[in-house]
C-alpha positions in Angstrom: -2.9 12.2 17.0 -2.8 14.9 14.3 -1.9 13.9 10.8 1.2 15.5 9.2 0.3 18.3 6.9 -3.3 18.5 8.1 -5.3 20.3 10.8 -7.8 17.5 11.0 -7.9 14.5 13.4 -9.5 11.9 11.2 -10.8 8.8 12.8 -12.6 7.1 10.0 -11.2 4.0 8.2 -10.9 0.3 8.7 -9.9 -0.9 12.1 -7.7 -3.9 12.8 -9.0 -6.9 14.8 -8.5 -6.4 18.5 -7.1 -9.8 19.3 -3.9 -11.3 17.8 -5.4 -14.8 17.5 -7.6 -16.1 14.8 -11.3 -16.2 15.7 -13.1 -19.5 16.0 -15.6 -18.7 13.2 -12.8 -18.4 10.5 -13.2 -21.5 8.5 -9.9 -21.4 6.7 -6.6 -23.0 7.6 -3.2 -21.4 7.3 -2.6 -23.4 4.1 -5.9 -22.4 2.5 -5.2 -18.7 3.1 -1.7 -19.0 1.7 -3.0 -20.7 -1.4 -5.7 -18.0 -1.9 -3.1 -15.2 -1.5 -0.8 -16.8 -4.1 -3.8 -17.3 -6.5 -5.0 -13.7 -6.1 -1.4 -12.4 -6.7 -1.2 -14.4 -9.9 -4.4 -12.7 -11.0 -2.5 -9.4 -10.8 -3.7 -8.0 -7.4 -1.2 -6.2 -5.1 -0.9 -7.1 -1.4 -3.3 -4.4 -0.3 -6.0 -5.5 -2.7 -5.5 -9.1 -1.7 -6.0 -8.2 2.0 -9.2 -6.3 1.2 -10.6 -9.1 -1.0 -9.9 -11.7 1.6 -11.5 -9.5 4.3 -14.6 -8.5 2.3 -15.3 -11.7 0.2 -13.8 -14.6 2.1 -14.3 -13.3 5.7 -10.6 -13.5 6.7 -10.2 -10.7 9.3 -6.4 -10.8 9.4 -4.1 -12.9 7.2 -1.2 -12.4 9.7 -3.2 -13.8 12.6 -4.0 -17.0 10.7 -0.7 -17.7 8.9 1.8 -15.8 11.2 3.1 -14.2 8.0 2.4 -11.0 6.2 0.8 -11.1 2.7 4.0 -9.8 1.1 6.0 -12.6 2.7 3.5 -15.2 1.5 3.8 -13.8 -2.0 7.6 -13.9 -2.0 7.6 -17.4 -0.5 5.3 -18.7 -3.2 7.7 -17.4 -5.9 6.1 -14.1 -6.7 7.9 -10.8 -6.8 7.0 -7.4 -5.4 8.7 -4.6 -7.4 7.7 -1.6 -5.3 5.8 -1.3 -2.0 2.1 -0.7 -2.3 2.0 2.5 -0.3 4.7 4.1 -2.3 2.9 3.3 -5.6 -0.4 4.7 -4.1 1.3 8.0 -3.2 2.9 8.2 -6.6 -0.5 7.7 -8.3 -1.9 10.4 -6.1 0.9 12.8 -7.0 0.4 12.1 -10.7 -3.3 12.8 -10.3 -2.6 16.2 -8.6 -0.1 17.0 -11.3 -2.7 16.3 -14.0 -5.1 18.6 -12.2 -2.6 21.4 -11.8 -1.8 21.2 -15.5 -5.3 22.4 -16.3 -5.8 24.5 -13.2 -2.7 26.5 -12.9 -4.0 28.9 -10.3 -5.0 26.2 -7.8 -2.6 27.2 -5.0 -4.1 24.8 -2.4 -3.4 21.7 -4.4 0.1 22.9 -5.4 0.9 23.1 -1.7 -0.7 19.7 -1.2 1.5 18.3 -4.0 4.6 19.4 -2.2 3.3 17.6 0.9 2.6 14.4 -1.1 6.1 14.5 -2.6 7.7 15.1 0.8 5.9 12.0 2.0 7.1 10.1 -1.0 10.7 11.2 -0.4 10.5 10.1 3.3 9.2 6.7 2.2 11.9 6.3 -0.4 14.6 7.1 2.2 13.1 4.4 4.5 12.8 1.8 1.7 16.3 2.4 0.5 17.6 2.0 4.1 15.6 -1.3 4.6 16.6 -2.7 1.1 13.2 -2.7 -0.5 14.4 -0.2 -3.1 17.8 0.0 -4.7 20.2 2.4 -3.0 20.4 4.7 -6.1 16.6 4.9 -6.6 15.2 8.5 -6.6 11.8 9.9 -7.1 11.5 11.7 -10.4 7.9 12.7 -11.4 8.5 12.0 -15.1 9.9 8.5 -14.5 7.3 7.9 -11.8 4.5 8.5 -14.2 5.8 5.7 -16.4 6.2 3.5 -13.3 2.6 3.8 -12.3 1.1 3.2 -15.8 
């Protein structure tokens, strides 16, 4: 499947576990994993970083297979709050990085086009998250305000 705004067919990246059940070699119970997720969230990690840390350090292949809940659901159930979705913040950070680059390299046409692609992706996500209720219905993407949001 081709990626949007790209001619490449990238295949690299982390792969999800094939089975939907927890492997026998995982030595953690559902309760242990939920405690670890809430502890890592209190340390200031977002849901994506928590999942990576549990996978790489603790050997938990999939939190959802063990607990039957997503990491964000565990965070909310334990009393934490998620202001903005992780993927939206990551895209906003990338857009801010490209904007900083374009401020000093004004003739870089390739990255100015890529900035429009990133911002189109942000706007599609904002539309989805407003529809699902994860963002307020009047929230809009503004690069100046978004820079303050990411910092």
